[in-house]
Structure formats: structure tokens, C-alpha cells
mmCIF file of the N, C-alpha and C atoms, coordinates in Angstrom:
data_MODEL
# 
_entry.id   MODEL 
# 
loop_
_atom_site.group_PDB 
_atom_site.id 
_atom_site.type_symbol 
_atom_site.label_atom_id 
_atom_site.label_alt_id 
_atom_site.label_comp_id 
_atom_site.label_asym_id 
_atom_site.label_entity_id 
_atom_site.label_seq_id 
_atom_site.pdbx_PDB_ins_code 
_atom_site.Cartn_x 
_atom_site.Cartn_y 
_atom_site.Cartn_z 
_atom_site.occupancy 
_atom_site.B_iso_or_equiv 
_atom_site.pdbx_formal_charge 
_atom_site.auth_seq_id 
_atom_site.auth_comp_id 
_atom_site.auth_asym_id 
_atom_site.auth_atom_id 
_atom_site.pdbx_PDB_model_num 
ATOM 1   N N  . MET A 1 1  ? 9.411  -56.453 157.993 1.00 0.00 ? 1  MET A N  1 
ATOM 2   C CA . MET A 1 1  ? 10.272 -57.408 157.314 1.00 0.00 ? 1  MET A CA 1 
ATOM 3   C C  . MET A 1 1  ? 10.096 -57.316 155.803 1.00 0.00 ? 1  MET A C  1 
ATOM 4   N N  . GLY A 1 2  ? 8.911  -56.973 155.327 1.00 0.00 ? 2  GLY A N  1 
ATOM 5   C CA . GLY A 1 2  ? 8.650  -56.909 153.896 1.00 0.00 ? 2  GLY A CA 1 
ATOM 6   C C  . GLY A 1 2  ? 9.571  -55.952 153.163 1.00 0.00 ? 2  GLY A C  1 
ATOM 7   N N  . THR A 1 3  ? 9.781  -54.763 153.737 1.00 0.00 ? 3  THR A N  1 
ATOM 8   C CA . THR A 1 3  ? 10.670 -53.790 153.105 1.00 0.00 ? 3  THR A CA 1 
ATOM 9   C C  . THR A 1 3  ? 12.085 -54.335 153.034 1.00 0.00 ? 3  THR A C  1 
ATOM 10  N N  . THR A 1 4  ? 12.523 -54.988 154.081 1.00 0.00 ? 4  THR A N  1 
ATOM 11  C CA . THR A 1 4  ? 13.863 -55.564 154.107 1.00 0.00 ? 4  THR A CA 1 
ATOM 12  C C  . THR A 1 4  ? 14.022 -56.584 152.991 1.00 0.00 ? 4  THR A C  1 
ATOM 13  N N  . ILE A 1 5  ? 13.031 -57.451 152.832 1.00 0.00 ? 5  ILE A N  1 
ATOM 14  C CA . ILE A 1 5  ? 13.077 -58.467 151.777 1.00 0.00 ? 5  ILE A CA 1 
ATOM 15  C C  . ILE A 1 5  ? 13.043 -57.812 150.403 1.00 0.00 ? 5  ILE A C  1 
ATOM 16  N N  . ASN A 1 6  ? 12.181 -56.820 150.224 1.00 0.00 ? 6  ASN A N  1 
ATOM 17  C CA . ASN A 1 6  ? 12.096 -56.138 148.935 1.00 0.00 ? 6  ASN A CA 1 
ATOM 18  C C  . ASN A 1 6  ? 13.414 -55.478 148.574 1.00 0.00 ? 6  ASN A C  1 
ATOM 19  N N  . GLU A 1 7  ? 14.027 -54.809 149.543 1.00 0.00 ? 7  GLU A N  1 
ATOM 20  C CA . GLU A 1 7  ? 15.329 -54.183 149.307 1.00 0.00 ? 7  GLU A CA 1 
ATOM 21  C C  . GLU A 1 7  ? 16.372 -55.231 148.940 1.00 0.00 ? 7  GLU A C  1 
ATOM 22  N N  . ALA A 1 8  ? 16.404 -56.300 149.699 1.00 0.00 ? 8  ALA A N  1 
ATOM 23  C CA . ALA A 1 8  ? 17.387 -57.352 149.457 1.00 0.00 ? 8  ALA A CA 1 
ATOM 24  C C  . ALA A 1 8  ? 17.188 -57.970 148.078 1.00 0.00 ? 8  ALA A C  1 
ATOM 25  N N  . ASN A 1 9  ? 15.943 -58.214 147.699 1.00 0.00 ? 9  ASN A N  1 
ATOM 26  C CA . ASN A 1 9  ? 15.676 -58.782 146.379 1.00 0.00 ? 9  ASN A CA 1 
ATOM 27  C C  . ASN A 1 9  ? 16.135 -57.841 145.265 1.00 0.00 ? 9  ASN A C  1 
ATOM 28  N N  . GLN A 1 10 ? 15.925 -56.548 145.456 1.00 0.00 ? 10 GLN A N  1 
ATOM 29  C CA . GLN A 1 10 ? 16.381 -55.571 144.455 1.00 0.00 ? 10 GLN A CA 1 
ATOM 30  C C  . GLN A 1 10 ? 17.901 -55.585 144.353 1.00 0.00 ? 10 GLN A C  1 
ATOM 31  N N  . PHE A 1 11 ? 18.579 -55.600 145.495 1.00 0.00 ? 11 PHE A N  1 
ATOM 32  C CA . PHE A 1 11 ? 20.044 -55.661 145.483 1.00 0.00 ? 11 PHE A CA 1 
ATOM 33  C C  . PHE A 1 11 ? 20.519 -56.931 144.781 1.00 0.00 ? 11 PHE A C  1 
ATOM 34  N N  . PHE A 1 12 ? 19.863 -58.052 145.077 1.00 0.00 ? 12 PHE A N  1 
ATOM 35  C CA . PHE A 1 12 ? 20.249 -59.315 144.447 1.00 0.00 ? 12 PHE A CA 1 
ATOM 36  C C  . PHE A 1 12 ? 20.091 -59.227 142.931 1.00 0.00 ? 12 PHE A C  1 
ATOM 37  N N  . GLN A 1 13 ? 18.971 -58.693 142.470 1.00 0.00 ? 13 GLN A N  1 
ATOM 38  C CA . GLN A 1 13 ? 18.729 -58.574 141.032 1.00 0.00 ? 13 GLN A CA 1 
ATOM 39  C C  . GLN A 1 13 ? 19.728 -57.647 140.359 1.00 0.00 ? 13 GLN A C  1 
ATOM 40  N N  . MET A 1 14 ? 20.209 -56.645 141.095 1.00 0.00 ? 14 MET A N  1 
ATOM 41  C CA . MET A 1 14 ? 21.207 -55.716 140.549 1.00 0.00 ? 14 MET A CA 1 
ATOM 42  C C  . MET A 1 14 ? 22.627 -56.241 140.744 1.00 0.00 ? 14 MET A C  1 
ATOM 43  N N  . GLU A 1 15 ? 22.732 -57.468 141.277 1.00 0.00 ? 15 GLU A N  1 
ATOM 44  C CA . GLU A 1 15 ? 24.018 -58.104 141.555 1.00 0.00 ? 15 GLU A CA 1 
ATOM 45  C C  . GLU A 1 15 ? 24.856 -57.316 142.554 1.00 0.00 ? 15 GLU A C  1 
ATOM 46  N N  . GLN A 1 16 ? 24.174 -56.655 143.476 1.00 0.00 ? 16 GLN A N  1 
ATOM 47  C CA . GLN A 1 16 ? 24.818 -55.927 144.566 1.00 0.00 ? 16 GLN A CA 1 
ATOM 48  C C  . GLN A 1 16 ? 24.755 -56.808 145.822 1.00 0.00 ? 16 GLN A C  1 
ATOM 49  N N  . HIS A 1 17 ? 25.432 -57.936 145.744 1.00 0.00 ? 17 HIS A N  1 
ATOM 50  C CA . HIS A 1 17 ? 25.307 -58.967 146.776 1.00 0.00 ? 17 HIS A CA 1 
ATOM 51  C C  . HIS A 1 17 ? 25.789 -58.518 148.152 1.00 0.00 ? 17 HIS A C  1 
ATOM 52  N N  . HIS A 1 18 ? 26.792 -57.657 148.183 1.00 0.00 ? 18 HIS A N  1 
ATOM 53  C CA . HIS A 1 18 ? 27.289 -57.168 149.476 1.00 0.00 ? 18 HIS A CA 1 
ATOM 54  C C  . HIS A 1 18 ? 26.225 -56.354 150.207 1.00 0.00 ? 18 HIS A C  1 
ATOM 55  N N  . PHE A 1 19 ? 25.325 -55.730 149.467 1.00 0.00 ? 19 PHE A N  1 
ATOM 56  C CA . PHE A 1 19 ? 24.235 -54.975 150.079 1.00 0.00 ? 19 PHE A CA 1 
ATOM 57  C C  . PHE A 1 19 ? 23.041 -55.874 150.388 1.00 0.00 ? 19 PHE A C  1 
ATOM 58  N N  . ALA A 1 20 ? 22.853 -56.904 149.597 1.00 0.00 ? 20 ALA A N  1 
ATOM 59  C CA . ALA A 1 20 ? 21.721 -57.810 149.797 1.00 0.00 ? 20 ALA A CA 1 
ATOM 60  C C  . ALA A 1 20 ? 21.893 -58.657 151.057 1.00 0.00 ? 20 ALA A C  1 
ATOM 61  N N  . ILE A 1 21 ? 23.099 -59.107 151.308 1.00 0.00 ? 21 ILE A N  1 
ATOM 62  C CA . ILE A 1 21 ? 23.347 -60.025 152.426 1.00 0.00 ? 21 ILE A CA 1 
ATOM 63  C C  . ILE A 1 21 ? 22.892 -59.450 153.769 1.00 0.00 ? 21 ILE A C  1 
ATOM 64  N N  . PRO A 1 22 ? 23.257 -58.210 154.132 1.00 0.00 ? 22 PRO A N  1 
ATOM 65  C CA . PRO A 1 22 ? 22.791 -57.705 155.437 1.00 0.00 ? 22 PRO A CA 1 
ATOM 66  C C  . PRO A 1 22 ? 21.268 -57.621 155.549 1.00 0.00 ? 22 PRO A C  1 
ATOM 67  N N  . SER A 1 23 ? 20.604 -57.296 154.447 1.00 0.00 ? 23 SER A N  1 
ATOM 68  C CA . SER A 1 23 ? 19.135 -57.234 154.479 1.00 0.00 ? 23 SER A CA 1 
ATOM 69  C C  . SER A 1 23 ? 18.539 -58.622 154.673 1.00 0.00 ? 23 SER A C  1 
ATOM 70  N N  . TYR A 1 24 ? 19.087 -59.616 153.980 1.00 0.00 ? 24 TYR A N  1 
ATOM 71  C CA . TYR A 1 24 ? 18.606 -60.987 154.175 1.00 0.00 ? 24 TYR A CA 1 
ATOM 72  C C  . TYR A 1 24 ? 18.939 -61.492 155.581 1.00 0.00 ? 24 TYR A C  1 
ATOM 73  N N  . GLU A 1 25 ? 20.103 -61.095 156.116 1.00 0.00 ? 25 GLU A N  1 
ATOM 74  C CA . GLU A 1 25 ? 20.460 -61.496 157.474 1.00 0.00 ? 25 GLU A CA 1 
ATOM 75  C C  . GLU A 1 25 ? 19.496 -60.887 158.492 1.00 0.00 ? 25 GLU A C  1 
ATOM 76  N N  . LYS A 1 26 ? 19.060 -59.668 158.245 1.00 0.00 ? 26 LYS A N  1 
ATOM 77  C CA . LYS A 1 26 ? 18.075 -59.038 159.124 1.00 0.00 ? 26 LYS A CA 1 
ATOM 78  C C  . LYS A 1 26 ? 16.766 -59.814 159.084 1.00 0.00 ? 26 LYS A C  1 
ATOM 79  N N  . SER A 1 27 ? 16.368 -60.232 157.900 1.00 0.00 ? 27 SER A N  1 
ATOM 80  C CA . SER A 1 27 ? 15.156 -61.047 157.764 1.00 0.00 ? 27 SER A CA 1 
ATOM 81  C C  . SER A 1 27 ? 15.313 -62.382 158.478 1.00 0.00 ? 27 SER A C  1 
ATOM 82  N N  . LEU A 1 28 ? 16.502 -62.959 158.375 1.00 0.00 ? 28 LEU A N  1 
ATOM 83  C CA . LEU A 1 28 ? 16.771 -64.222 159.073 1.00 0.00 ? 28 LEU A CA 1 
ATOM 84  C C  . LEU A 1 28 ? 16.661 -64.027 160.583 1.00 0.00 ? 28 LEU A C  1 
ATOM 85  N N  . LEU A 1 29 ? 17.179 -62.922 161.078 1.00 0.00 ? 29 LEU A N  1 
ATOM 86  C CA . LEU A 1 29 ? 17.083 -62.629 162.505 1.00 0.00 ? 29 LEU A CA 1 
ATOM 87  C C  . LEU A 1 29 ? 15.620 -62.550 162.942 1.00 0.00 ? 29 LEU A C  1 
ATOM 88  N N  . TYR A 1 30 ? 14.802 -61.849 162.177 1.00 0.00 ? 30 TYR A N  1 
ATOM 89  C CA . TYR A 1 30 ? 13.378 -61.751 162.506 1.00 0.00 ? 30 TYR A CA 1 
ATOM 90  C C  . TYR A 1 30 ? 12.717 -63.129 162.499 1.00 0.00 ? 30 TYR A C  1 
ATOM 91  N N  . SER A 1 31 ? 13.060 -63.927 161.505 1.00 0.00 ? 31 SER A N  1 
ATOM 92  C CA . SER A 1 31 ? 12.432 -65.248 161.428 1.00 0.00 ? 31 SER A CA 1 
ATOM 93  C C  . SER A 1 31 ? 12.924 -66.156 162.559 1.00 0.00 ? 31 SER A C  1 
ATOM 94  N N  . GLU A 1 32 ? 14.194 -66.001 162.980 1.00 0.00 ? 32 GLU A N  1 
ATOM 95  C CA . GLU A 1 32 ? 14.691 -66.770 164.127 1.00 0.00 ? 32 GLU A CA 1 
ATOM 96  C C  . GLU A 1 32 ? 13.949 -66.377 165.403 1.00 0.00 ? 32 GLU A C  1 
ATOM 97  N N  . LEU A 1 33 ? 13.663 -65.097 165.556 1.00 0.00 ? 33 LEU A N  1 
ATOM 98  C CA . LEU A 1 33 ? 12.900 -64.650 166.724 1.00 0.00 ? 33 LEU A CA 1 
ATOM 99  C C  . LEU A 1 33 ? 11.499 -65.240 166.714 1.00 0.00 ? 33 LEU A C  1 
ATOM 100 N N  . MET A 1 34 ? 10.877 -65.256 165.549 1.00 0.00 ? 34 MET A N  1 
ATOM 101 C CA . MET A 1 34 ? 9.549  -65.859 165.444 1.00 0.00 ? 34 MET A CA 1 
ATOM 102 C C  . MET A 1 34 ? 9.624  -67.357 165.716 1.00 0.00 ? 34 MET A C  1 
ATOM 103 N N  . PHE A 1 35 ? 10.710 -67.991 165.239 1.00 0.00 ? 35 PHE A N  1 
ATOM 104 C CA . PHE A 1 35 ? 10.896 -69.431 165.426 1.00 0.00 ? 35 PHE A CA 1 
ATOM 105 C C  . PHE A 1 35 ? 10.961 -69.784 166.908 1.00 0.00 ? 35 PHE A C  1 
ATOM 106 N N  . ARG A 1 36 ? 11.596 -68.912 167.683 1.00 0.00 ? 36 ARG A N  1 
ATOM 107 C CA . ARG A 1 36 ? 11.705 -69.140 169.130 1.00 0.00 ? 36 ARG A CA 1 
ATOM 108 C C  . ARG A 1 36 ? 10.346 -69.034 169.827 1.00 0.00 ? 36 ARG A C  1 
ATOM 109 N N  . HIS A 1 37 ? 9.426  -68.350 169.185 1.00 0.00 ? 37 HIS A N  1 
ATOM 110 C CA . HIS A 1 37 ? 8.078  -68.180 169.732 1.00 0.00 ? 37 HIS A CA 1 
ATOM 111 C C  . HIS A 1 37 ? 7.058  -68.771 168.758 1.00 0.00 ? 37 HIS A C  1 
ATOM 112 N N  . ALA A 1 38 ? 7.368  -69.967 168.283 1.00 0.00 ? 38 ALA A N  1 
ATOM 113 C CA . ALA A 1 38 ? 6.558  -70.607 167.239 1.00 0.00 ? 38 ALA A CA 1 
ATOM 114 C C  . ALA A 1 38 ? 5.112  -70.835 167.657 1.00 0.00 ? 38 ALA A C  1 
ATOM 115 N N  . ALA A 1 39 ? 4.892  -71.221 168.889 1.00 0.00 ? 39 ALA A N  1 
ATOM 116 C CA . ALA A 1 39 ? 3.523  -71.481 169.343 1.00 0.00 ? 39 ALA A CA 1 
ATOM 117 C C  . ALA A 1 39 ? 2.693  -70.205 169.297 1.00 0.00 ? 39 ALA A C  1 
ATOM 118 N N  . GLU A 1 40 ? 3.280  -69.114 169.750 1.00 0.00 ? 40 GLU A N  1 
ATOM 119 C CA . GLU A 1 40 ? 2.571  -67.838 169.720 1.00 0.00 ? 40 GLU A CA 1 
ATOM 120 C C  . GLU A 1 40 ? 2.340  -67.381 168.286 1.00 0.00 ? 40 GLU A C  1 
ATOM 121 N N  . ALA A 1 41 ? 3.346  -67.553 167.443 1.00 0.00 ? 41 ALA A N  1 
ATOM 122 C CA . ALA A 1 41 ? 3.203  -67.172 166.033 1.00 0.00 ? 41 ALA A CA 1 
ATOM 123 C C  . ALA A 1 41 ? 2.118  -68.011 165.368 1.00 0.00 ? 41 ALA A C  1 
ATOM 124 N N  . ASP A 1 42 ? 2.087  -69.296 165.700 1.00 0.00 ? 42 ASP A N  1 
ATOM 125 C CA . ASP A 1 42 ? 1.067  -70.180 165.135 1.00 0.00 ? 42 ASP A CA 1 
ATOM 126 C C  . ASP A 1 42 ? -0.329 -69.746 165.562 1.00 0.00 ? 42 ASP A C  1 
ATOM 127 N N  . ASN A 1 43 ? -0.474 -69.365 166.818 1.00 0.00 ? 43 ASN A N  1 
ATOM 128 C CA . ASN A 1 43 ? -1.768 -68.877 167.308 1.00 0.00 ? 43 ASN A CA 1 
ATOM 129 C C  . ASN A 1 43 ? -2.218 -67.619 166.570 1.00 0.00 ? 43 ASN A C  1 
ATOM 130 N N  . LEU A 1 44 ? -1.241 -66.815 166.114 1.00 0.00 ? 44 LEU A N  1 
ATOM 131 C CA . LEU A 1 44 ? -1.554 -65.588 165.380 1.00 0.00 ? 44 LEU A CA 1 
ATOM 132 C C  . LEU A 1 44 ? -1.654 -65.821 163.875 1.00 0.00 ? 44 LEU A C  1 
ATOM 133 N N  . GLY A 1 45 ? -1.422 -67.058 163.450 1.00 0.00 ? 45 GLY A N  1 
ATOM 134 C CA . GLY A 1 45 ? -1.489 -67.383 162.026 1.00 0.00 ? 45 GLY A CA 1 
ATOM 135 C C  . GLY A 1 45 ? -0.272 -66.926 161.235 1.00 0.00 ? 45 GLY A C  1 
ATOM 136 N N  . ILE A 1 46 ? 0.853  -66.755 161.921 1.00 0.00 ? 46 ILE A N  1 
ATOM 137 C CA . ILE A 1 46 ? 2.090  -66.318 161.265 1.00 0.00 ? 46 ILE A CA 1 
ATOM 138 C C  . ILE A 1 46 ? 2.904  -67.547 160.896 1.00 0.00 ? 46 ILE A C  1 
ATOM 139 N N  . HIS A 1 47 ? 3.269  -67.651 159.636 1.00 0.00 ? 47 HIS A N  1 
ATOM 140 C CA . HIS A 1 47 ? 4.115  -68.745 159.173 1.00 0.00 ? 47 HIS A CA 1 
ATOM 141 C C  . HIS A 1 47 ? 5.549  -68.456 159.596 1.00 0.00 ? 47 HIS A C  1 
ATOM 142 N N  . VAL A 1 48 ? 6.195  -69.433 160.177 1.00 0.00 ? 48 VAL A N  1 
ATOM 143 C CA . VAL A 1 48 ? 7.533  -69.231 160.726 1.00 0.00 ? 48 VAL A CA 1 
ATOM 144 C C  . VAL A 1 48 ? 8.593  -69.957 159.911 1.00 0.00 ? 48 VAL A C  1 
ATOM 145 N N  . VAL A 1 49 ? 8.352  -71.179 159.559 1.00 0.00 ? 49 VAL A N  1 
ATOM 146 C CA . VAL A 1 49 ? 9.383  -72.007 158.935 1.00 0.00 ? 49 VAL A CA 1 
ATOM 147 C C  . VAL A 1 49 ? 9.761  -71.498 157.545 1.00 0.00 ? 49 VAL A C  1 
ATOM 148 N N  . SER A 1 50 ? 8.793  -71.168 156.740 1.00 0.00 ? 50 SER A N  1 
ATOM 149 C CA . SER A 1 50 ? 9.090  -70.725 155.367 1.00 0.00 ? 50 SER A CA 1 
ATOM 150 C C  . SER A 1 50 ? 10.008 -69.515 155.317 1.00 0.00 ? 50 SER A C  1 
ATOM 151 N N  . PRO A 1 51 ? 9.721  -68.424 156.055 1.00 0.00 ? 51 PRO A N  1 
ATOM 152 C CA . PRO A 1 51 ? 10.641 -67.271 156.003 1.00 0.00 ? 51 PRO A CA 1 
ATOM 153 C C  . PRO A 1 51 ? 12.044 -67.615 156.474 1.00 0.00 ? 51 PRO A C  1 
ATOM 154 N N  . PHE A 1 52 ? 12.147 -68.509 157.456 1.00 0.00 ? 52 PHE A N  1 
ATOM 155 C CA . PHE A 1 52 ? 13.463 -68.896 157.959 1.00 0.00 ? 52 PHE A CA 1 
ATOM 156 C C  . PHE A 1 52 ? 14.286 -69.562 156.858 1.00 0.00 ? 52 PHE A C  1 
ATOM 157 N N  . PHE A 1 53 ? 13.703 -70.586 156.220 1.00 0.00 ? 53 PHE A N  1 
ATOM 158 C CA . PHE A 1 53 ? 14.445 -71.305 155.186 1.00 0.00 ? 53 PHE A CA 1 
ATOM 159 C C  . PHE A 1 53 ? 14.695 -70.452 153.947 1.00 0.00 ? 53 PHE A C  1 
ATOM 160 N N  . VAL A 1 54 ? 13.737 -69.634 153.589 1.00 0.00 ? 54 VAL A N  1 
ATOM 161 C CA . VAL A 1 54 ? 13.929 -68.750 152.428 1.00 0.00 ? 54 VAL A CA 1 
ATOM 162 C C  . VAL A 1 54 ? 15.065 -67.774 152.704 1.00 0.00 ? 54 VAL A C  1 
ATOM 163 N N  . SER A 1 55 ? 15.133 -67.236 153.914 1.00 0.00 ? 55 SER A N  1 
ATOM 164 C CA . SER A 1 55 ? 16.220 -66.324 154.263 1.00 0.00 ? 55 SER A CA 1 
ATOM 165 C C  . SER A 1 55 ? 17.569 -67.024 154.197 1.00 0.00 ? 55 SER A C  1 
ATOM 166 N N  . CYS A 1 56 ? 17.650 -68.231 154.737 1.00 0.00 ? 56 CYS A N  1 
ATOM 167 C CA . CYS A 1 56 ? 18.901 -69.004 154.668 1.00 0.00 ? 56 CYS A CA 1 
ATOM 168 C C  . CYS A 1 56 ? 19.324 -69.230 153.221 1.00 0.00 ? 56 CYS A C  1 
ATOM 169 N N  . ILE A 1 57 ? 18.386 -69.643 152.417 1.00 0.00 ? 57 ILE A N  1 
ATOM 170 C CA . ILE A 1 57 ? 18.680 -69.923 151.001 1.00 0.00 ? 57 ILE A CA 1 
ATOM 171 C C  . ILE A 1 57 ? 19.102 -68.651 150.286 1.00 0.00 ? 57 ILE A C  1 
ATOM 172 N N  . ASN A 1 58 ? 18.425 -67.544 150.564 1.00 0.00 ? 58 ASN A N  1 
ATOM 173 C CA . ASN A 1 58 ? 18.781 -66.282 149.917 1.00 0.00 ? 58 ASN A CA 1 
ATOM 174 C C  . ASN A 1 58 ? 20.195 -65.843 150.281 1.00 0.00 ? 58 ASN A C  1 
ATOM 175 N N  . ILE A 1 59 ? 20.547 -65.963 151.548 1.00 0.00 ? 59 ILE A N  1 
ATOM 176 C CA . ILE A 1 59 ? 21.905 -65.588 151.964 1.00 0.00 ? 59 ILE A CA 1 
ATOM 177 C C  . ILE A 1 59 ? 22.928 -66.511 151.308 1.00 0.00 ? 59 ILE A C  1 
ATOM 178 N N  . ALA A 1 60 ? 22.655 -67.809 151.313 1.00 0.00 ? 60 ALA A N  1 
ATOM 179 C CA . ALA A 1 60 ? 23.569 -68.764 150.687 1.00 0.00 ? 60 ALA A CA 1 
ATOM 180 C C  . ALA A 1 60 ? 23.733 -68.467 149.200 1.00 0.00 ? 60 ALA A C  1 
ATOM 181 N N  . ASN A 1 61 ? 22.652 -68.128 148.516 1.00 0.00 ? 61 ASN A N  1 
ATOM 182 C CA . ASN A 1 61 ? 22.731 -67.796 147.087 1.00 0.00 ? 61 ASN A CA 1 
ATOM 183 C C  . ASN A 1 61 ? 23.591 -66.568 146.841 1.00 0.00 ? 61 ASN A C  1 
ATOM 184 N N  . ASN A 1 62 ? 23.524 -65.593 147.723 1.00 0.00 ? 62 ASN A N  1 
ATOM 185 C CA . ASN A 1 62 ? 24.359 -64.401 147.568 1.00 0.00 ? 62 ASN A CA 1 
ATOM 186 C C  . ASN A 1 62 ? 25.830 -64.734 147.757 1.00 0.00 ? 62 ASN A C  1 
ATOM 187 N N  . PHE A 1 63 ? 26.130 -65.543 148.760 1.00 0.00 ? 63 PHE A N  1 
ATOM 188 C CA . PHE A 1 63 ? 27.529 -65.938 148.943 1.00 0.00 ? 63 PHE A CA 1 
ATOM 189 C C  . PHE A 1 63 ? 28.018 -66.777 147.767 1.00 0.00 ? 63 PHE A C  1 
ATOM 190 N N  . ALA A 1 64 ? 27.162 -67.618 147.226 1.00 0.00 ? 64 ALA A N  1 
ATOM 191 C CA . ALA A 1 64 ? 27.544 -68.396 146.043 1.00 0.00 ? 64 ALA A CA 1 
ATOM 192 C C  . ALA A 1 64 ? 27.808 -67.473 144.860 1.00 0.00 ? 64 ALA A C  1 
ATOM 193 N N  . ALA A 1 65 ? 26.987 -66.447 144.703 1.00 0.00 ? 65 ALA A N  1 
ATOM 194 C CA . ALA A 1 65 ? 27.189 -65.486 143.612 1.00 0.00 ? 65 ALA A CA 1 
ATOM 195 C C  . ALA A 1 65 ? 28.498 -64.722 143.775 1.00 0.00 ? 65 ALA A C  1 
ATOM 196 N N  . LEU A 1 66 ? 28.948 -64.572 145.013 1.00 0.00 ? 66 LEU A N  1 
ATOM 197 C CA . LEU A 1 66 ? 30.229 -63.915 145.290 1.00 0.00 ? 66 LEU A CA 1 
ATOM 198 C C  . LEU A 1 66 ? 31.395 -64.908 145.258 1.00 0.00 ? 66 LEU A C  1 
ATOM 199 N N  . ASN A 1 67 ? 31.116 -66.129 144.804 1.00 0.00 ? 67 ASN A N  1 
ATOM 200 C CA . ASN A 1 67 ? 32.114 -67.208 144.731 1.00 0.00 ? 67 ASN A CA 1 
ATOM 201 C C  . ASN A 1 67 ? 32.661 -67.603 146.098 1.00 0.00 ? 67 ASN A C  1 
ATOM 202 N N  . ASN A 1 68 ? 31.887 -67.386 147.124 1.00 0.00 ? 68 ASN A N  1 
ATOM 203 C CA . ASN A 1 68 ? 32.252 -67.823 148.465 1.00 0.00 ? 68 ASN A CA 1 
ATOM 204 C C  . ASN A 1 68 ? 31.448 -69.093 148.754 1.00 0.00 ? 68 ASN A C  1 
ATOM 205 N N  . THR A 1 69 ? 31.822 -70.151 148.065 1.00 0.00 ? 69 THR A N  1 
ATOM 206 C CA . THR A 1 69 ? 31.046 -71.390 148.151 1.00 0.00 ? 69 THR A CA 1 
ATOM 207 C C  . THR A 1 69 ? 31.128 -72.040 149.530 1.00 0.00 ? 69 THR A C  1 
ATOM 208 N N  . GLU A 1 70 ? 32.245 -71.874 150.230 1.00 0.00 ? 70 GLU A N  1 
ATOM 209 C CA . GLU A 1 70 ? 32.359 -72.458 151.568 1.00 0.00 ? 70 GLU A CA 1 
ATOM 210 C C  . GLU A 1 70 ? 31.336 -71.834 152.518 1.00 0.00 ? 70 GLU A C  1 
ATOM 211 N N  . ARG A 1 71 ? 31.211 -70.533 152.474 1.00 0.00 ? 71 ARG A N  1 
ATOM 212 C CA . ARG A 1 71 ? 30.230 -69.848 153.326 1.00 0.00 ? 71 ARG A CA 1 
ATOM 213 C C  . ARG A 1 71 ? 28.806 -70.226 152.898 1.00 0.00 ? 71 ARG A C  1 
ATOM 214 N N  . ALA A 1 72 ? 28.574 -70.315 151.602 1.00 0.00 ? 72 ALA A N  1 
ATOM 215 C CA . ALA A 1 72 ? 27.253 -70.698 151.091 1.00 0.00 ? 72 ALA A CA 1 
ATOM 216 C C  . ALA A 1 72 ? 26.889 -72.101 151.563 1.00 0.00 ? 72 ALA A C  1 
ATOM 217 N N  . LYS A 1 73 ? 27.835 -73.029 151.463 1.00 0.00 ? 73 LYS A N  1 
ATOM 218 C CA . LYS A 1 73 ? 27.564 -74.399 151.912 1.00 0.00 ? 73 LYS A CA 1 
ATOM 219 C C  . LYS A 1 73 ? 27.310 -74.441 153.411 1.00 0.00 ? 73 LYS A C  1 
ATOM 220 N N  . TRP A 1 74 ? 28.103 -73.703 154.176 1.00 0.00 ? 74 TRP A N  1 
ATOM 221 C CA . TRP A 1 74 ? 27.918 -73.685 155.629 1.00 0.00 ? 74 TRP A CA 1 
ATOM 222 C C  . TRP A 1 74 ? 26.527 -73.177 155.972 1.00 0.00 ? 74 TRP A C  1 
ATOM 223 N N  . LEU A 1 75 ? 26.132 -72.078 155.347 1.00 0.00 ? 75 LEU A N  1 
ATOM 224 C CA . LEU A 1 75 ? 24.805 -71.524 155.629 1.00 0.00 ? 75 LEU A CA 1 
ATOM 225 C C  . LEU A 1 75 ? 23.704 -72.512 155.284 1.00 0.00 ? 75 LEU A C  1 
ATOM 226 N N  . PHE A 1 76 ? 23.817 -73.110 154.118 1.00 0.00 ? 76 PHE A N  1 
ATOM 227 C CA . PHE A 1 76 ? 22.735 -73.977 153.661 1.00 0.00 ? 76 PHE A CA 1 
ATOM 228 C C  . PHE A 1 76 ? 22.705 -75.296 154.421 1.00 0.00 ? 76 PHE A C  1 
ATOM 229 N N  . PHE A 1 77 ? 23.849 -75.942 154.554 1.00 0.00 ? 77 PHE A N  1 
ATOM 230 C CA . PHE A 1 77 ? 23.865 -77.284 155.144 1.00 0.00 ? 77 PHE A CA 1 
ATOM 231 C C  . PHE A 1 77 ? 23.960 -77.306 156.662 1.00 0.00 ? 77 PHE A C  1 
ATOM 232 N N  . ILE A 1 78 ? 24.568 -76.288 157.252 1.00 0.00 ? 78 ILE A N  1 
ATOM 233 C CA . ILE A 1 78 ? 24.736 -76.281 158.706 1.00 0.00 ? 78 ILE A CA 1 
ATOM 234 C C  . ILE A 1 78 ? 23.699 -75.365 159.366 1.00 0.00 ? 78 ILE A C  1 
ATOM 235 N N  . GLN A 1 79 ? 23.723 -74.098 159.026 1.00 0.00 ? 79 GLN A N  1 
ATOM 236 C CA . GLN A 1 79 ? 22.832 -73.122 159.664 1.00 0.00 ? 79 GLN A CA 1 
ATOM 237 C C  . GLN A 1 79 ? 21.370 -73.434 159.399 1.00 0.00 ? 79 GLN A C  1 
ATOM 238 N N  . CYS A 1 80 ? 21.020 -73.677 158.163 1.00 0.00 ? 80 CYS A N  1 
ATOM 239 C CA . CYS A 1 80 ? 19.609 -73.851 157.810 1.00 0.00 ? 80 CYS A CA 1 
ATOM 240 C C  . CYS A 1 80 ? 19.037 -75.173 158.292 1.00 0.00 ? 80 CYS A C  1 
ATOM 241 N N  . THR A 1 81 ? 19.841 -76.202 158.320 1.00 0.00 ? 81 THR A N  1 
ATOM 242 C CA . THR A 1 81 ? 19.311 -77.505 158.677 1.00 0.00 ? 81 THR A CA 1 
ATOM 243 C C  . THR A 1 81 ? 19.487 -77.843 160.156 1.00 0.00 ? 81 THR A C  1 
ATOM 244 N N  . ALA A 1 82 ? 20.283 -77.056 160.876 1.00 0.00 ? 82 ALA A N  1 
ATOM 245 C CA . ALA A 1 82 ? 20.531 -77.348 162.283 1.00 0.00 ? 82 ALA A CA 1 
ATOM 246 C C  . ALA A 1 82 ? 19.390 -76.910 163.189 1.00 0.00 ? 82 ALA A C  1 
ATOM 247 N N  . THR A 1 83 ? 18.569 -76.011 162.705 1.00 0.00 ? 83 THR A N  1 
ATOM 248 C CA . THR A 1 83 ? 17.520 -75.457 163.565 1.00 0.00 ? 83 THR A CA 1 
ATOM 249 C C  . THR A 1 83 ? 16.326 -76.361 163.663 1.00 0.00 ? 83 THR A C  1 
# 
């Protein structure tokens, strides 16, 4: 997941938001999988909640940068808070 986040952060900094979004979505997928197995992740000392919310926020920020505020709001207020 680290490489995915690093790539996405680089794309975001270069304002290549269309490339950053899929990398952040991949990170979100990984964090959702960990979230489904939170007890096991906790036993292994893996933080689950922080990567999930950071991924949601990162994706929402990219959509906001692309002036897609409706998608950004949906991600932040619906997707991120519904879990």
C-alpha cells in the first residue's frame, strides 16, 4: 500500500489528479478490506481507521481539485462517514 500512496501523493503534487484518484481508490480498497477484519488487524497492531479516512479525504480532495464538488461531497459526507 505504501507505494500506491507514494505514487498518488506524487500525482497529487504534480496536479495529475486523474492519475492520483485510482491510486487512492486502491488504497481505500485495501483499507476497507482491513476494516472488515478489524479484530484481526488490531491483534496484529495494524491501524485500520486512519488509512480509511485518509484515503477518503485524499480522493475527495482530488475531485475537488478537478472542480467535481458533488463527487467530493459525496465521498466525504456519504462514503467516509457511512462506514
